[in-house]
C-alpha positions as CSV (number, residue, x, y, z in Angstrom):
1,M,2.6,17.2,46.7
2,G,-0.8,15.5,46.3
3,P,-2.6,15.4,43.0
4,Q,-5.3,17.5,44.4
5,N,-2.9,20.4,44.7
6,L,-1.7,20.3,41.1
7,S,-2.8,23.2,39.0
8,K,-4.2,22.4,35.6
9,V,-2.9,24.0,32.4
10,T,-5.7,25.9,30.6
11,E,-3.6,27.2,27.7
12,F,-0.3,26.5,25.9
13,Q,2.3,28.9,24.6
14,L,3.8,27.9,21.2
15,L,7.5,28.9,21.1
16,G,7.8,28.3,17.3
17,F,11.2,29.4,16.0
18,Q,12.1,31.8,18.8
19,S,15.7,30.4,18.9
20,L,16.2,32.0,15.5
21,L,15.5,35.6,16.6
22,G,17.4,37.3,13.8
23,W,15.6,35.2,11.1
24,Q,12.0,35.8,12.1
25,S,11.2,38.2,9.2
26,L,12.9,36.1,6.6
27,L,11.2,32.9,7.9
28,F,7.8,34.7,7.8
29,A,8.3,35.8,4.2
30,I,9.4,32.3,3.1
31,F,6.6,30.4,4.9
32,L,4.0,33.0,3.6
33,C,5.3,32.5,0.1
34,F,5.1,28.7,0.4
35,Y,1.6,28.9,1.9
36,L,0.2,31.2,-0.8
37,L,1.8,29.1,-3.6
38,T,0.3,25.9,-2.0
39,I,-3.2,27.4,-1.8
40,T,-3.0,28.8,-5.3
41,G,-1.6,25.6,-6.9
42,N,-4.1,23.4,-5.2
43,M,-7.0,25.7,-6.0
44,V,-5.9,25.7,-9.7
45,I,-6.1,21.9,-9.7
46,I,-9.6,21.9,-8.2
47,V,-10.9,24.5,-10.7
48,V,-9.3,23.0,-13.8
49,V,-10.4,19.4,-13.0
50,S,-13.9,20.7,-12.4
51,E,-14.0,22.7,-15.6
52,D,-12.4,20.4,-18.2
53,L,-14.4,17.3,-19.1
54,R,-11.3,15.6,-20.5
55,L,-9.9,15.3,-16.9
56,R,-12.9,13.4,-15.6
57,S,-10.9,10.2,-14.9
58,P,-10.2,8.4,-11.6
59,M,-6.6,9.8,-11.5
60,Y,-7.8,13.4,-11.6
61,T,-10.6,12.7,-9.2
62,F,-8.1,11.5,-6.6
63,L,-5.9,14.4,-7.4
64,Q,-8.8,16.8,-6.9
65,H,-9.5,15.3,-3.4
66,L,-5.8,15.4,-2.6
67,S,-5.6,19.1,-3.5
68,F,-8.7,19.9,-1.4
69,L,-7.1,18.0,1.5
70,E,-3.8,19.8,1.1
71,I,-5.4,23.2,1.4
72,W,-6.9,22.3,4.8
73,Y,-4.0,20.2,5.9
74,T,-1.5,23.1,5.5
75,S,-4.0,25.6,6.8
76,T,-4.1,23.6,10.1
77,T,-0.6,24.6,11.0
78,V,0.9,27.3,8.7
79,P,-1.4,30.3,9.6
80,L,-0.6,29.7,13.2
81,L,3.1,29.5,12.4
82,L,2.9,32.8,10.6
83,A,1.1,34.4,13.5
84,N,3.8,33.1,15.8
85,L,6.6,34.5,13.7
86,A,4.8,37.9,13.4
87,S,3.9,38.2,17.1
88,W,7.0,36.5,18.8
89,G,5.0,33.7,20.4
90,H,1.4,32.6,20.3
91,T,-1.0,31.3,23.0
92,L,-3.6,28.6,22.4
93,S,-6.4,27.5,24.8
94,F,-6.4,23.8,25.8
95,P,-9.5,23.0,23.6
96,A,-8.0,24.9,20.6
97,C,-4.8,23.0,21.0
98,M,-6.7,19.6,21.1
99,A,-8.7,20.7,18.0
100,Q,-5.6,21.5,16.1
101,L,-4.1,18.2,17.0
102,Y,-7.2,16.3,15.9
103,F,-7.4,18.0,12.5
104,F,-3.7,17.6,11.9
105,V,-3.9,13.8,12.5
106,F,-7.2,13.6,10.6
107,F,-5.8,15.4,7.5
108,G,-2.4,13.7,7.7
109,A,-3.9,10.2,8.0
110,T,-6.3,10.9,5.1
111,E,-3.4,12.0,2.9
112,C,-1.6,8.7,3.6
113,F,-4.7,6.8,2.5
114,L,-5.2,8.9,-0.6
115,L,-1.5,8.6,-1.6
116,A,-1.8,4.8,-1.3
117,V,-5.1,4.8,-3.4
118,M,-3.4,7.0,-6.1
119,A,-0.5,4.6,-6.3
120,Y,-2.9,1.7,-6.6
121,D,-4.7,3.6,-9.4
122,R,-1.4,4.1,-11.3
123,Y,-0.6,0.5,-10.8
124,L,-3.9,-0.6,-12.4
125,A,-3.5,1.9,-15.2
126,I,0.0,0.8,-16.2
127,C,0.0,-2.9,-15.2
128,S,-3.6,-3.9,-16.0
129,P,-4.8,-1.4,-18.6
130,L,-7.3,-3.9,-20.1
131,H,-9.1,-4.3,-16.8
132,Y,-8.6,-0.7,-15.6
133,S,-12.0,0.7,-16.5
134,L,-13.7,-2.2,-14.7
135,L,-11.6,-2.2,-11.6
136,M,-11.5,1.6,-11.3
137,S,-15.2,2.2,-12.2
138,P,-16.8,5.4,-10.9
139,D,-18.5,3.5,-8.1
140,N,-15.2,1.9,-7.0
141,C,-13.4,5.3,-7.3
142,A,-16.1,6.9,-5.1
143,A,-15.8,4.1,-2.6
144,L,-12.0,4.4,-2.3
145,V,-12.3,8.2,-1.8
146,T,-15.0,7.8,0.8
147,V,-13.1,5.1,2.8
148,S,-10.0,7.3,2.8
149,W,-11.9,10.3,4.3
150,V,-13.9,8.3,6.8
151,T,-10.9,6.3,8.0
152,G,-9.0,9.6,8.4
153,V,-11.8,11.0,10.5
154,G,-11.7,8.0,12.8
155,T,-7.9,8.0,13.0
156,G,-7.8,11.5,14.4
157,F,-9.9,10.6,17.4
158,L,-7.6,8.2,19.3
159,P,-4.5,10.4,19.6
160,S,-6.4,13.6,20.4
161,L,-8.6,11.8,22.9
162,M,-5.7,10.2,24.7
163,I,-3.7,13.4,24.8
164,S,-6.7,15.3,26.2
165,K,-7.0,12.8,29.1
166,L,-3.4,13.4,30.2
167,D,-2.6,15.8,33.1
168,F,-0.8,19.0,32.3
169,C,0.5,20.8,35.4
170,G,3.0,23.2,33.9
171,P,5.1,24.4,32.3
172,N,2.8,25.2,29.4
173,R,5.4,26.2,26.8
174,I,5.4,24.0,23.7
175,N,8.8,24.1,22.0
176,H,7.2,23.7,18.5
177,F,5.2,25.7,16.0
178,F,1.9,23.7,16.5
179,C,0.3,21.3,18.9
180,D,2.1,18.1,18.0
181,L,2.1,14.8,19.7
182,P,5.7,14.5,20.9
183,P,6.1,17.9,22.6
184,L,2.6,17.6,24.2
185,M,3.6,14.2,25.8
186,Q,6.8,15.7,27.0
187,L,4.9,18.4,28.9
188,S,2.5,16.0,30.6
189,C,3.0,15.4,34.4
190,S,1.2,12.0,34.2
191,S,2.5,8.7,32.8
192,V,2.5,8.7,29.0
193,Y,3.6,5.1,28.4
194,V,0.2,3.8,27.4
195,T,-0.5,6.9,25.2
196,E,3.0,6.7,23.6
197,M,2.6,3.0,22.8
198,A,-0.9,3.4,21.4
199,I,0.2,6.3,19.2
200,F,3.3,4.2,18.1
201,V,1.1,1.3,17.1
202,L,-1.4,3.6,15.3
203,S,1.5,5.3,13.5
204,I,2.8,1.9,12.3
205,A,-0.7,0.9,11.2
206,V,-1.2,4.1,9.2
207,L,2.2,5.3,8.1
208,C,4.2,2.1,7.5
209,I,1.3,0.1,6.0
210,C,0.3,2.9,3.6
211,F,3.9,3.5,2.7
212,L,4.6,-0.2,2.0
213,L,1.4,-0.5,-0.1
214,T,2.5,2.6,-2.1
215,L,6.0,1.3,-2.5
216,L,4.7,-2.1,-3.6
217,S,2.6,-0.4,-6.2
218,Y,5.6,1.4,-7.6
219,V,7.7,-1.7,-7.6
220,F,5.1,-3.4,-9.9
221,I,4.9,-0.2,-12.0
222,V,8.7,-0.1,-12.4
223,S,8.9,-3.8,-13.4
224,S,6.1,-3.1,-16.0
225,I,8.0,0.0,-17.3
226,L,11.1,-2.0,-17.8
227,R,9.2,-4.1,-20.4
228,I,8.3,-1.1,-22.5
229,P,10.1,-1.5,-25.8
230,S,10.4,2.2,-26.6
231,T,13.3,3.9,-24.8
232,S,11.6,7.4,-24.9
233,G,8.4,6.0,-23.5
234,R,10.3,4.2,-20.8
235,M,12.2,7.3,-19.8
236,K,9.1,9.5,-19.8
237,T,7.2,7.1,-17.5
238,F,10.2,6.7,-15.3
239,S,10.5,10.4,-14.9
240,T,6.9,10.8,-13.9
241,C,6.9,7.8,-11.5
242,G,10.2,8.9,-10.1
243,S,8.9,12.3,-9.2
244,H,5.8,10.9,-7.6
245,L,7.9,8.4,-5.6
246,A,10.3,11.2,-4.5
247,V,7.5,13.3,-3.0
248,V,5.9,10.2,-1.4
249,T,9.2,9.2,0.2
250,I,9.8,12.7,1.6
251,Y,6.3,12.8,3.1
252,Y,6.3,9.3,4.6
253,G,10.0,9.4,5.5
254,T,9.7,12.5,7.6
255,M,6.4,11.4,9.2
256,I,7.8,8.0,10.1
257,S,11.0,9.5,11.6
258,M,8.8,11.7,13.8
259,Y,6.1,9.3,15.0
260,V,7.4,5.7,14.6
261,R,10.1,6.0,17.3
262,P,8.9,5.2,20.8
263,N,10.9,6.6,23.7
264,A,13.2,8.4,21.3
265,H,13.5,12.2,21.8
266,L,15.3,14.2,19.2
267,S,16.3,17.8,19.7
268,P,13.2,20.1,19.5
269,E,15.0,22.1,16.7
270,I,15.4,18.9,14.6
271,N,11.8,18.0,15.2
272,K,10.7,21.4,13.9
273,V,12.8,21.0,10.7
274,I,11.4,17.6,10.1
275,S,7.9,18.9,10.7
276,V,8.4,21.7,8.1
277,F,8.8,19.0,5.4
278,Y,5.5,17.3,5.9
279,T,3.5,20.4,6.9
280,V,4.9,23.0,4.5
281,V,7.1,21.5,1.7
282,T,5.1,18.4,0.5
283,P,1.8,20.3,0.3
284,L,3.5,22.6,-2.1
285,L,5.3,19.9,-4.1
286,N,2.2,17.7,-4.6
287,P,0.4,20.0,-7.1
288,V,3.7,20.6,-8.9
289,I,4.7,17.0,-9.2
290,Y,1.2,15.4,-9.8
291,S,-0.2,17.9,-12.2
292,L,1.8,20.9,-13.3
293,R,4.4,18.6,-14.9
294,N,1.5,16.7,-16.7
295,K,1.1,17.6,-20.4
296,D,-2.7,17.0,-20.4
297,F,-3.2,19.1,-17.3
298,K,-1.1,22.0,-18.7
299,E,-3.2,22.0,-21.8
300,A,-6.4,22.0,-19.7
301,V,-5.0,24.9,-17.7
302,R,-4.5,26.9,-20.9
303,K,-7.9,26.0,-22.2
304,V,-9.6,27.1,-19.0
305,M,-7.6,30.3,-18.9
306,R,-8.6,31.1,-22.5
307,M,-12.3,30.4,-21.7
308,K,-12.2,32.6,-18.5
309,C,-10.4,35.4,-20.3
310,G,-13.0,35.2,-23.2
311,V,-15.9,35.4,-20.7
312,Y,-14.2,38.4,-19.0
313,R,-13.6,40.2,-22.2
314,A,-17.2,39.6,-23.3
315,K,-18.4,41.0,-20.0
316,V,-16.2,44.1,-20.3
317,K,-17.3,44.7,-23.9
318,G,-21.0,44.2,-22.9
319,S,-20.7,46.7,-20.0
320,G,-19.0,49.2,-22.4
321,L,-21.9,48.9,-24.8
322,T,-24.5,49.5,-22.1
323,H,-22.8,52.8,-21.3
């Protein structure tokens, strides 16, 4: 049949977790709980860092940006996942699918850059404390944040543009819970070799390089920790860095296993499980690992809560007097 007779797909149907028919309600409750905890945890970080002057340091500035990013990153996929579980399938128009794909890549790439910057910040703080204030000045901190966001914006364009140029002639059923790169390429009726290789190279450039830079920073940090004479101080720093590295490894590991594997097609169900880790799990773990286990941050949370409660009681008391 000639190309002129091929019908164009104008919408996609997301199948989500339809293979787990008996578990839809439980999955909905679990993912909703994860989503609400993620939004709440990251909102707490943004508010507390903004309210407490003691947290006006580069580390917390980066953390605040990461929390803001995580809210939007998880909101790109999870609400649609919840709608899919609640309605037994969800349909997206072609432009909406491409928009979701763009924002997913944009926020995901920006997170990679921010995680690498945060690891570099910890490397400077632990390995070069005497030069830290100079190397991580407010101007340098702002520049690193700006570069992370701007580079993320640019990174999202190539995959979404190349996918949008592919031909989709049917079927239109995406066996996934969001518009992701592998299932979309599998649905295309045109050659995807160039697109697949371009995305493969981009994935290596973003994921592998950022992961190696992050890993290298932690190698230097660990070597510096080993020289700490105090056993308790060494164990405390190891605990913190180990938790950070665990979350980073989960995020990068699952992303790399998904996108840095040209011509490799895993089971759709395995792909969904892998995707859950970097779209649902790590956005929840980040606020827990990076802040809620931090003594200074927990003290700041208590201080902000006391301040807010005091303001609320004063308002209630004032309204009572007026009546």
